[in-house]
N, CA, C and O of each residue as an XYZ file, in Angstrom:
556
protein
N     177.420    -85.424     83.025
C     176.229    -86.271     83.023
C     176.459    -87.460     82.105
O     176.925    -87.298     80.977
N     176.143    -88.614     82.570
C     176.247    -89.816     81.768
C     174.837    -90.195     81.305
O     174.067    -90.788     82.059
N     174.509    -89.847     80.058
C     173.141    -90.107     79.578
C     172.839    -91.584     79.492
O     171.673    -91.977     79.517
N     173.863    -92.413     79.390
C     173.654    -93.855     79.290
C     173.306    -94.453     80.647
O     172.552    -95.423     80.726
N     173.849    -93.880     81.707
C     173.607    -94.405     83.056
C     172.345    -93.782     83.673
O     171.511    -94.496     84.230
N     172.209    -92.479     83.574
C     171.124    -91.766     84.247
C     169.751    -92.038     83.630
O     168.813    -92.404     84.338
N     169.636    -91.866     82.360
C     168.377    -92.049     81.617
C     167.184    -91.464     82.344
O     166.124    -92.086     82.424
N     167.362    -90.280     82.868
C     166.294    -89.646     83.634
C     165.363    -88.808     82.762
O     164.433    -88.179     83.268
N     165.605    -88.801     81.482
C     164.798    -87.992     80.575
C     163.464    -88.672     80.287
O     163.362    -89.899     80.298
N     162.453    -87.863     80.033
C     161.140    -88.370     79.647
C     160.675    -87.604     78.419
O     161.088    -86.463     78.208
N     159.818    -88.220     77.603
C     159.322    -87.507     76.424
C     158.567    -86.239     76.812
O     157.938    -86.166     77.868
N     158.644    -85.266     75.948
C     157.881    -84.033     76.140
C     156.514    -84.271     75.512
O     156.329    -84.094     74.308
N     155.566    -84.672     76.343
C     154.258    -85.091     75.851
C     153.363    -83.903     75.508
O     153.513    -82.800     76.033
N     152.439    -84.177     74.617
C     151.487    -83.158     74.185
C     150.412    -82.939     75.234
O     150.170    -83.778     76.101
N     149.788    -81.803     75.125
C     148.663    -81.492     76.006
C     147.442    -81.305     75.115
O     147.492    -80.584     74.118
N     146.351    -81.958     75.481
C     145.137    -81.858     74.678
C     144.418    -80.548     74.979
O     144.235    -80.166     76.134
N     144.016    -79.876     73.908
C     143.254    -78.625     74.008
C     141.872    -78.902     73.402
O     141.789    -79.434     72.295
N     140.794    -78.553     74.101
C     139.456    -78.948     73.645
C     139.002    -78.307     72.321
O     138.223    -78.909     71.582
N     139.487    -77.081     72.017
C     139.044    -76.419     70.792
C     140.248    -75.943     69.984
O     141.273    -75.569     70.555
N     140.128    -75.955     68.663
C     141.223    -75.452     67.826
C     141.490    -73.968     68.118
O     140.581    -73.220     68.478
N     142.737    -73.567     67.957
C     143.096    -72.168     68.142
C     144.341    -71.873     67.314
O     144.983    -72.781     66.787
N     144.661    -70.624     67.213
C     145.857    -70.201     66.492
C     146.594    -69.205     67.376
O     145.997    -68.255     67.882
N     147.890    -69.425     67.559
C     148.680    -68.534     68.393
C     150.135    -68.617     67.986
O     150.641    -69.705     67.713
N     150.815    -67.482     67.942
C     152.236    -67.476     67.613
C     153.071    -68.067     68.752
O     154.256    -68.344     68.564
N     152.477    -68.260     69.917
C     153.183    -68.826     71.066
C     153.245    -70.355     71.037
O     153.874    -70.961     71.904
N     152.601    -70.985     70.052
C     152.549    -72.444     69.961
C     153.011    -72.888     68.581
O     152.913    -72.149     67.601
N     153.514    -74.112     68.532
C     153.769    -74.735     67.235
C     152.825    -75.924     67.129
O     152.386    -76.474     68.139
N     152.525    -76.308     65.922
C     151.604    -77.403     65.687
C     152.311    -78.465     64.864
O     152.935    -78.161     63.847
N     152.211    -79.714     65.309
C     152.860    -80.818     64.630
C     151.847    -81.923     64.369
O     150.850    -82.055     65.077
N     152.123    -82.713     63.338
C     151.261    -83.842     63.027
C     151.299    -84.878     64.133
O     152.328    -85.066     64.781
N     150.193    -85.540     64.345
C     150.127    -86.661     65.285
C     150.262    -87.934     64.466
O     149.449    -88.212     63.586
N     151.294    -88.696     64.767
C     151.486    -89.990     64.122
C     150.941    -91.052     65.066
O     151.071    -90.938     66.285
N     150.340    -92.066     64.504
C     149.792    -93.147     65.319
C     150.880    -94.172     65.574
O     150.933    -95.212     64.917
N     151.745    -93.875     66.530
C     152.862    -94.765     66.815
C     153.097    -94.898     68.298
O     152.197    -94.686     69.110
N     154.329    -95.253     68.643
C     154.716    -95.451     70.029
C     155.746    -94.397     70.397
O     156.797    -94.299     69.763
N     155.450    -93.622     71.405
C     156.365    -92.581     71.856
C     157.604    -93.214     72.459
O     157.508    -94.174     73.224
N     158.775    -92.675     72.112
C     160.028    -93.256     72.592
C     161.125    -92.210     72.662
O     161.062    -91.163     72.018
N     162.122    -92.525     73.455
C     163.370    -91.768     73.484
C     164.442    -92.657     72.887
O     164.470    -93.861     73.139
N     165.321    -92.065     72.098
C     166.466    -92.810     71.584
C     167.727    -92.103     72.057
O     167.992    -90.954     71.701
N     168.497    -92.822     72.869
C     169.789    -92.359     73.357
C     170.813    -92.913     72.364
O     170.870    -94.123     72.148
N     171.616    -92.043     71.761
C     172.481    -92.533     70.688
C     173.796    -91.755     70.623
O     173.853    -90.562     70.923
N     174.842    -92.466     70.223
C     176.088    -91.851     69.789
C     176.629    -92.729     68.667
O     175.928    -93.632     68.209
N     177.848    -92.491     68.216
C     178.383    -93.240     67.080
C     178.447    -94.742     67.311
O     178.362    -95.514     66.355
N     178.594    -95.169     68.553
C     178.804    -96.594     68.803
C     177.690    -97.283     69.590
O     177.674    -98.512     69.661
N     176.764    -96.536     70.180
C     175.745    -97.146     71.027
C     174.365    -96.561     70.744
O     174.219    -95.420     70.305
N     173.365    -97.386     71.013
C     171.982    -96.911     70.900
C     171.151    -97.613     71.972
O     171.359    -98.789     72.273
N     170.213    -96.873     72.534
C     169.287    -97.408     73.534
C     167.928    -96.798     73.235
O     167.786    -95.575     73.209
N     166.931    -97.640     73.010
C     165.579    -97.180     72.681
C     164.699    -97.475     73.883
O     164.594    -98.616     74.333
N     164.067    -96.423     74.395
C     163.296    -96.529     75.635
C     161.866    -96.043     75.400
O     161.650    -94.991     74.797
N     160.898    -96.812     75.879
C     159.496    -96.390     75.782
C     159.253    -95.197     76.701
O     160.099    -94.866     77.532
N     158.122    -94.566     76.556
C     157.797    -93.411     77.409
C     157.680    -93.817     78.875
O     157.752    -92.972     79.767
N     157.499    -95.124     79.121
C     157.403    -95.642     80.490
C     158.732    -96.203     80.998
O     158.778    -96.814     82.066
N     159.810    -95.999     80.242
C     161.125    -96.445     80.684
C     161.492    -97.875     80.323
O     162.501    -98.386     80.808
N     160.697    -98.538     79.482
C     160.964    -99.920     79.088
C     161.984    -99.949     77.949
O     161.866    -99.195     76.983
N     162.978   -100.817     78.070
C     164.005   -100.979     77.037
C     163.408   -101.683     75.814
O     162.948   -102.820     75.913
N     163.417   -101.008     74.668
C     162.895   -101.573     73.421
C     163.989   -101.694     72.360
O     163.695   -101.882     71.179
N     165.230   -101.588     72.776
C     166.357   -101.557     71.837
C     166.360   -102.756     70.896
O     166.564   -102.594     69.693
N     166.140   -103.942     71.421
C     166.218   -105.153     70.592
C     164.985   -105.382     69.724
O     165.022   -106.211     68.814
N     163.898   -104.666     69.987
C     162.675   -104.842     69.194
C     162.735   -104.165     67.831
O     161.983   -104.523     66.924
N     163.627   -103.189     67.685
C     163.659   -102.392     66.464
C     165.077   -102.279     65.905
O     165.653   -101.191     65.892
N     165.646   -103.406     65.438
C     167.030   -103.358     64.945
C     167.216   -102.425     63.749
O     168.316   -101.919     63.529
N     166.164   -102.194     62.983
C     166.290   -101.304     61.829
C     166.560    -99.857     62.243
O     167.046    -99.069     61.432
N     166.256    -99.496     63.484
C     166.530    -98.143     63.965
C     167.966    -97.970     64.438
O     168.396    -96.847     64.700
N     168.707    -99.051     64.550
C     170.093    -98.967     65.026
C     170.986    -98.202     64.049
O     172.053    -97.723     64.433
N     170.562    -98.083     62.803
C     171.352    -97.332     61.816
C     171.394    -95.834     62.128
O     172.183    -95.103     61.529
N     170.561    -95.375     63.049
C     170.583    -93.968     63.463
C     171.979    -93.603     63.980
O     172.383    -92.443     63.906
N     172.709    -94.582     64.500
C     174.069    -94.335     65.008
C     174.949    -93.693     63.946
O     175.826    -92.892     64.270
N     174.724    -94.034     62.687
C     175.544    -93.503     61.589
C     175.289    -92.016     61.352
O     176.086    -91.354     60.688
N     174.205    -91.490     61.877
C     173.804    -90.109     61.604
C     174.305    -89.099     62.634
O     174.177    -87.893     62.426
N     174.868    -89.572     63.734
C     175.258    -88.648     64.804
C     176.750    -88.717     65.083
O     177.400    -89.736     64.849
N     177.274    -87.615     65.585
C     178.686    -87.542     65.956
C     178.854    -87.373     67.459
O     179.947    -87.567     67.992
N     177.772    -87.012     68.142
C     177.823    -86.676     69.557
C     176.861    -87.552     70.342
O     176.130    -88.360     69.769
N     176.867    -87.383     71.668
C     175.818    -87.979     72.494
C     174.540    -87.183     72.254
O     174.520    -85.961     72.405
N     173.481    -87.883     71.879
C     172.213    -87.227     71.554
C     171.069    -88.045     72.147
O     171.128    -89.273     72.201
N     170.020    -87.337     72.594
C     168.773    -87.999     72.969
C     167.672    -87.419     72.095
O     167.383    -86.223     72.142
N     167.067    -88.289     71.300
C     165.936    -87.896     70.453
C     164.639    -88.283     71.151
O     164.538    -89.348     71.760
N     163.665    -87.417     71.054
C     162.317    -87.656     71.556
C     161.425    -87.737     70.334
O     161.357    -86.788     69.553
N     160.742    -88.852     70.158
C     159.918    -88.977     68.961
C     158.969    -90.141     69.038
O     158.595    -90.601     70.116
N     158.586    -90.610     67.862
C     157.585    -91.664     67.784
C     158.031    -92.740     66.794
O     158.476    -92.445     65.685
N     157.899    -93.986     67.224
C     158.162    -95.122     66.343
C     156.875    -95.373     65.572
O     155.820    -95.611     66.160
N     156.977    -95.317     64.239
C     155.789    -95.382     63.397
C     155.963    -96.457     62.331
O     157.029    -96.597     61.731
N     154.903    -97.204     62.113
C     154.849    -98.172     61.026
C     153.894    -97.616     59.974
O     152.770    -97.228     60.290
N     154.342    -97.581     58.736
C     153.495    -97.065     57.659
C     153.004    -98.212     56.794
O     153.758    -99.122     56.452
N     151.718    -98.151     56.445
C     151.109    -99.101     55.517
C     150.405    -98.275     54.444
O     149.525    -97.467     54.741
N     150.801    -98.489     53.210
C     150.245    -97.723     52.080
C     150.355    -96.223     52.320
O     149.445    -95.467     51.977
N     151.464    -95.795     52.906
C     151.725    -94.376     53.116
C     151.057    -93.761     54.333
O     151.232    -92.572     54.602
N     150.288    -94.561     55.077
C     149.596    -94.046     56.257
C     150.098    -94.753     57.512
O     150.437    -95.935     57.461
N     150.150    -94.041     58.637
C     150.569    -94.696     59.881
C     149.598    -95.812     60.263
O     148.383    -95.674     60.124
N     150.162    -96.917     60.747
C     149.338    -98.055     61.176
C     149.703    -98.404     62.611
O     150.734    -99.026     62.865
N     148.854    -98.000     63.543
C     149.111    -98.292     64.946
C     149.072    -99.793     65.199
O     149.861   -100.300     65.996
N     148.172   -100.510     64.538
C     148.086   -101.954     64.761
C     149.373   -102.654     64.327
O     149.786   -103.624     64.963
N     150.011   -102.184     63.261
C     151.268   -102.797     62.820
C     152.396   -102.556     63.825
O     153.179   -103.464     64.104
N     152.483   -101.355     64.364
C     153.543   -101.075     65.338
C     153.253   -101.793     66.657
O     154.181   -102.174     67.370
N     151.983   -101.980     66.983
C     151.620   -102.746     68.190
C     152.083   -104.197     68.073
O     152.548   -104.784     69.050
N     151.956   -104.775     66.872
C     152.419   -106.145     66.656
C     153.905   -106.255     66.991
O     154.351   -107.232     67.592
N     154.653   -105.240     66.594
C     156.102   -105.269     66.794
C     156.476   -105.291     68.271
O     157.401   -106.003     68.662
N     155.770   -104.520     69.097
C     156.176   -104.460     70.502
C     155.814   -105.728     71.265
O     156.276   -105.938     72.387
N     154.994   -106.564     70.659
C     154.609   -107.819     71.310
C     155.515   -108.988     70.932
O     155.423   -110.062     71.526
N     156.382   -108.785     69.954
C     157.239   -109.868     69.490
C     158.287   -110.230     70.531
O     158.844   -109.352     71.191
N     158.551   -111.505     70.674
C     159.572   -111.998     71.604
C     160.690   -112.734     70.867
O     161.847   -112.692     71.286
N     160.349   -113.395     69.790
C     161.287   -114.211     69.042
C     162.249   -113.341     68.229
O     161.823   -112.458     67.484
N     163.559   -113.603     68.384
C     164.565   -112.872     67.613
C     164.366   -113.064     66.117
O     164.562   -112.131     65.339
N     163.978   -114.266     65.713
C     163.761   -114.573     64.302
C     162.612   -113.725     63.746
O     162.724   -113.160     62.658
N     161.512   -113.640     64.493
C     160.365   -112.843     64.041
C     160.707   -111.355     64.031
O     160.313   -110.632     63.115
N     161.435   -110.898     65.039
C     161.836   -109.483     65.093
C     162.677   -109.153     63.870
O     162.459   -108.124     63.229
N     163.635   -110.009     63.538
C     164.496   -109.773     62.370
C     163.681   -109.781     61.087
O     163.898   -108.950     60.205
N     162.734   -110.725     60.978
C     161.887   -110.812     59.791
C     161.059   -109.535     59.610
O     161.012   -108.971     58.517
N     160.410   -109.084     60.687
C     159.621   -107.852     60.605
C     160.517   -106.663     60.291
O     160.145   -105.788     59.509
N     161.691   -106.632     60.898
C     162.633   -105.535     60.683
C     163.017   -105.431     59.210
O     163.149   -104.330     58.675
N     163.194   -106.570     58.560
C     163.560   -106.580     57.145
C     162.377   -106.347     56.214
O     162.504   -105.655     55.204
N     161.222   -106.926     56.554
C     160.074   -106.912     55.641
C     159.053   -105.814     55.912
O     158.362   -105.367     54.997
N     158.955   -105.375     57.171
C     158.006   -104.326     57.543
C     158.685   -103.361     58.516
O     158.274   -103.251     59.671
N     159.724   -102.663     58.049
C     160.484   -101.800     58.965
C     159.662   -100.623     59.475
O     158.771   -100.112     58.797
N     159.993   -100.217     60.683
C     159.371    -99.031     61.265
C     160.258    -97.816     60.958
O     161.382    -97.950     60.473
N     159.728    -96.652     61.250
C     160.456    -95.392     61.119
C     160.442    -94.695     62.466
O     159.586    -94.964     63.309
N     161.391    -93.804     62.658
C     161.392    -92.989     63.865
C     161.234    -91.538     63.457
O     162.077    -90.988     62.748
N     160.147    -90.919     63.908
C     159.867    -89.511     63.615
C     160.323    -88.707     64.825
O     159.784    -88.863     65.921
N     161.316    -87.846     64.624
C     161.870    -87.057     65.722
C     161.038    -85.798     65.927
O     160.785    -85.043     64.989
N     160.613    -85.585     67.182
C     159.902    -84.362     67.542
C     160.841    -83.348     68.175
O     160.781    -82.158     67.868
N     161.705    -83.824     69.057
C     162.590    -82.931     69.809
C     163.956    -83.580     69.998
O     164.099    -84.800     69.915
N     164.950    -82.743     70.251
C     166.259    -83.197     70.690
C     166.391    -82.729     72.139
O     166.418    -81.529     72.408
N     166.472    -83.668     73.054
C     166.518    -83.330     74.477
C     167.940    -83.119     74.979
O     168.168    -82.449     75.986
N     168.888    -83.701     74.258
C     170.279    -83.645     74.703
C     171.174    -83.714     73.472
O     170.991    -84.574     72.610
N     172.133    -82.811     73.394
C     173.165    -82.856     72.353
C     174.441    -82.344     72.994
O     174.757    -81.157     72.924
N     175.164    -83.254     73.616
C     176.360    -82.952     74.405
C     176.066    -82.087     75.625
O     176.973    -81.774     76.396
N     174.827    -81.704     75.803
C     174.376    -81.018     77.016
C     172.858    -81.112     77.069
O     172.207    -81.332     76.048
N     172.304    -80.947     78.251
C     170.862    -80.997     78.458
C     170.223    -79.783     77.792
O     170.562    -78.644     78.113
N     169.302    -80.027     76.871
C     168.621    -78.946     76.152
C     167.209    -78.687     76.671
O     166.521    -77.797     76.172
N     166.775    -79.451     77.659
C     165.381    -79.374     78.095
C     165.018    -78.059     78.774
O     163.835    -77.757     78.935
N     165.993    -77.290     79.167
C     165.699    -75.992     79.794
C     165.552    -74.876     78.752
O     165.111    -73.771     79.069
N     165.927    -75.184     77.508
C     165.804    -74.198     76.431
C     164.363    -74.122     75.948
O     163.583    -75.053     76.143
N     164.023    -73.021     75.324
C     162.688    -72.905     74.733
C     162.584    -73.861     73.543
O     163.592    -74.211     72.929
N     161.376    -74.272     73.229
C     161.160    -75.199     72.127
C     161.671    -74.611     70.813
O     162.225    -75.339     69.990
N     161.495    -73.316     70.606
C     161.956    -72.698     69.363
C     163.475    -72.798     69.232
O     163.986    -72.950     68.122
N     164.199    -72.717     70.340
C     165.670    -72.868     70.295
C     166.042    -74.326     70.046
O     166.972    -74.607     69.290
N     165.329    -75.247     70.669
C     165.604    -76.675     70.455
C     165.396    -77.036     68.992
O     166.178    -77.799     68.426
N     164.354    -76.498     68.376
C     164.029    -76.820     66.986
C     165.149    -76.401     66.030
O     165.230    -76.925     64.919
N     166.008    -75.474     66.438
C     167.117    -75.027     65.589
C     168.226    -76.071     65.510
O     169.045    -76.037     64.592
N     168.256    -76.997     66.468
C     169.278    -78.043     66.426
C     168.948    -79.012     65.332
O     169.682    -79.978     65.121
């Protein structure tokens, strides 16, 4: 499988439940007010894709350093988050996705960098999406 060519993966989206509950069959994670994305990465390449399949690689140059953290072909499923005073700011991350100018993108990248919060690993030298979430979390 060529993860760079196929890009057939989609984020594992949450399902809304009307009432709180507790169950050992579920895990609970924080909701960050950001933009859901997949990051396809290896040591030399990175591709950032929105949940709708839009290429956002050039909008977030500060995330390109993720390449230094991996040794294999990996697909991360997570959220691009902008923090202001320690809290997620959806309006700040929205500003970033609207930028067109390379100069402005670079300025924001340096002065107001975003973070990528990883929820799942969908691929690590093989497709992991058929595994249970508890097994994926061990990666």
